[in-house]
C-alpha positions as CSV (number, residue, x, y, z in Angstrom):
1,M,-108.8,127.9,42.6
2,P,-109.6,125.9,39.5
3,A,-110.0,122.2,39.9
4,S,-107.8,119.8,38.1
5,W,-108.8,116.2,37.1
6,T,-106.6,113.3,37.6
7,I,-107.0,109.5,36.9
8,Y,-106.3,107.0,39.7
9,G,-105.1,103.4,38.8
10,L,-106.1,101.8,35.6
11,R,-109.8,101.4,36.4
12,G,-110.8,104.7,34.6
13,I,-112.1,106.4,37.8
14,W,-111.9,110.1,37.5
15,I,-111.8,112.1,40.7
16,E,-111.8,115.9,41.1
17,N,-109.3,117.4,43.3
18,D,-107.8,120.8,44.1
19,A,-104.3,120.9,42.8
20,S,-103.3,123.6,45.2
21,Q,-103.5,121.1,48.0
22,I,-100.8,118.9,46.7
23,S,-97.5,120.5,47.5
24,I,-94.3,119.0,46.1
25,H,-91.9,121.9,46.6
26,P,-92.1,124.7,49.2
27,R,-93.6,128.0,48.1
28,V,-91.1,130.7,47.1
29,G,-89.4,132.1,50.2
30,E,-90.8,129.3,52.4
31,V,-88.2,127.0,54.0
32,S,-89.0,123.3,54.0
33,A,-88.5,121.2,57.2
34,P,-86.0,118.5,56.9
35,T,-87.4,115.2,56.2
36,P,-85.9,112.1,57.6
37,G,-84.5,109.3,55.3
38,R,-87.1,108.1,52.8
39,R,-88.5,104.6,53.7
40,I,-89.4,101.8,51.5
41,S,-91.7,99.3,53.1
42,G,-90.0,99.7,56.4
43,M,-86.5,99.8,54.9
44,S,-84.2,102.8,54.1
45,V,-83.3,103.5,50.7
46,E,-79.7,102.8,51.4
47,A,-80.5,99.4,52.8
48,A,-82.7,98.6,49.9
49,I,-79.9,99.5,47.5
50,L,-77.5,97.2,49.4
51,V,-80.0,94.4,49.2
52,W,-80.3,94.7,45.3
53,L,-76.5,95.1,45.1
54,A,-76.1,91.9,47.0
55,I,-78.8,90.2,44.7
56,G,-76.9,91.3,41.7
57,A,-73.4,90.2,43.1
58,G,-75.1,86.7,43.8
59,I,-76.4,86.4,40.2
60,A,-72.9,87.4,38.8
61,A,-71.1,84.9,41.1
62,G,-73.4,82.1,40.1
63,V,-73.0,82.9,36.4
64,F,-69.3,83.0,36.9
65,V,-69.3,79.5,38.7
66,V,-71.3,78.0,35.8
67,A,-69.0,79.6,33.2
68,R,-65.9,78.6,35.0
69,S,-67.0,75.0,35.5
70,A,-67.8,74.8,31.7
71,I,-64.2,76.0,30.9
72,Q,-62.7,73.6,33.3
73,I,-64.7,70.5,31.9
74,G,-63.3,71.5,28.6
75,S,-59.9,71.7,29.9
76,V,-60.4,68.1,31.4
77,A,-61.4,66.7,28.1
78,Y,-58.4,68.3,26.4
79,R,-56.0,66.8,28.9
80,V,-57.6,63.4,28.3
81,M,-57.1,63.7,24.7
82,E,-53.5,64.6,25.0
83,K,-53.0,61.6,27.3
84,Q,-52.1,63.9,30.2
85,L,-54.8,62.6,32.4
86,S,-56.3,59.0,33.1
87,G,-59.9,58.2,32.5
88,G,-60.5,57.7,36.2
89,A,-59.2,61.1,37.3
90,A,-60.9,62.7,34.4
91,T,-64.2,61.2,35.6
92,R,-63.9,62.4,39.1
93,Q,-62.9,65.9,38.0
94,T,-65.9,66.0,35.7
95,I,-68.3,64.8,38.2
96,L,-67.1,67.6,40.6
97,L,-67.1,70.2,38.1
98,S,-70.6,69.2,36.8
99,A,-71.9,69.2,40.4
100,A,-70.5,72.7,40.8
101,M,-72.2,73.7,37.6
102,V,-75.5,72.5,38.7
103,G,-75.3,74.0,42.1
104,G,-74.3,77.3,40.6
105,I,-77.4,77.1,38.2
106,F,-79.7,76.1,41.1
107,V,-78.4,79.0,43.4
108,T,-78.6,81.5,40.6
109,A,-82.1,80.5,39.8
110,L,-83.1,80.8,43.4
111,I,-81.7,84.3,43.7
112,A,-83.0,85.5,40.4
113,G,-86.4,84.1,41.2
114,Y,-86.4,86.0,44.5
115,A,-85.6,89.3,42.7
116,I,-88.3,88.8,40.1
117,F,-90.8,87.8,42.7
118,A,-89.9,90.9,44.7
119,I,-90.0,93.3,41.8
120,F,-93.4,91.9,40.7
121,S,-95.1,91.6,44.0
122,Q,-94.2,95.2,44.7
123,L,-95.5,96.4,41.1
124,L,-98.8,94.4,41.7
125,D,-99.1,95.7,45.2
126,T,-98.7,99.5,44.4
127,T,-101.0,99.1,41.4
128,G,-103.8,97.4,43.5
129,S,-103.9,94.6,40.9
130,I,-103.8,92.0,43.6
131,N,-106.8,93.1,45.7
132,T,-109.2,94.0,42.9
133,L,-111.8,91.3,43.7
134,N,-111.8,92.4,47.4
135,N,-112.5,96.0,46.5
136,G,-115.8,95.4,44.9
137,S,-114.7,96.3,41.5
């Protein structure tokens, strides 16, 4: 069998391997054994999808809270200008809506920060970029 050349990582290391040993699909007429569900770092693919769905829903909810609070603050300002609301009541409502807005920004930043950290840590871990000093290269 002829050998094929592949490159591993980004370090420029060329290694000769026998391509016939790498089997992605079963040979013609051969039946492949059923494989259990694919696992990603100890978690099934379905569970990983649900986690990312929850992260996306959390970010969307945080953005909604921030936008809704901003609209409500504008509504309070309008009611004050139209003399429908007193200054004290407007101050209390504005403080509560501002606190909700700051809380929404904080929670959204935490959720998005976790998602960004998870993506980049997984990318750096799979490319071997984190442990390059320990590998002697």
